[in-house]
One Martini backbone bead per residue (centre of mass of N, CA, C, O) as a GRO file, in nm:
protein
   43
    1MET     BB    1   0.190   0.140  -7.454
    2PRO     BB    2   0.375   0.270  -7.221
    3SER     BB    3   0.377   0.480  -6.970
    4GLN     BB    4   0.522   0.756  -6.855
    5MET     BB    5   0.701   0.858  -6.601
    6LYS     BB    6   0.640   1.093  -6.359
    7LEU     BB    7   0.803   1.361  -6.239
    8GLY     BB    8   0.877   1.528  -5.982
    9LEU     BB    9   0.998   1.823  -5.875
   10ASP     BB   10   1.252   1.700  -5.735
   11LEU     BB   11   1.349   1.545  -6.011
   12ARG     BB   12   1.336   1.825  -6.194
   13GLY     BB   13   1.437   2.083  -6.020
   14GLY     BB   14   1.166   2.257  -5.882
   15VAL     BB   15   1.294   2.240  -5.584
   16HIS     BB   16   1.360   2.467  -5.297
   17PHE     BB   17   1.511   2.443  -4.980
   18LEU     BB   18   1.507   2.657  -4.682
   19MET     BB   19   1.670   2.642  -4.373
   20GLU     BB   20   1.616   2.788  -4.042
   21VAL     BB   21   1.758   2.883  -3.736
   22ASP     BB   22   1.650   2.986  -3.422
   23MET     BB   23   1.889   3.043  -3.200
   24ASP     BB   24   1.754   3.167  -2.953
   25THR     BB   25   1.543   2.943  -2.917
   26ALA     BB   26   1.728   2.695  -2.919
   27LEU     BB   27   1.907   2.781  -2.675
   28GLY     BB   28   1.678   2.813  -2.472
   29LYS     BB   29   1.580   2.518  -2.482
   30LEU     BB   30   1.848   2.389  -2.405
   31GLN     BB   31   1.870   2.526  -2.131
   32GLU     BB   32   1.609   2.411  -2.011
   33GLN     BB   33   1.689   2.112  -2.039
   34ASN     BB   34   1.943   2.129  -1.862
   35ILE     BB   35   1.803   2.224  -1.605
   36ASP     BB   36   1.605   1.986  -1.578
   37SER     BB   37   1.822   1.767  -1.567
   38LEU     BB   38   1.972   1.871  -1.318
   39ARG     BB   39   1.733   1.860  -1.123
   40SER     BB   40   1.687   1.553  -1.148
   41GLU     BB   41   1.976   1.468  -1.050
   42LEU     BB   42   1.952   1.623  -0.759
   43ARG     BB   43   1.705   1.439  -0.634
   0.00000   0.00000   0.00000
């Protein structure tokens, strides 16, 4: 008799993830990247 495959929590509907972006930090990092990129282009 074959054993039944066990489903993980994600396949049984037992896991729920909620992700949130810290917009202040994300926009600050994007601004820093843009400034660095502009400085590199101007050299």
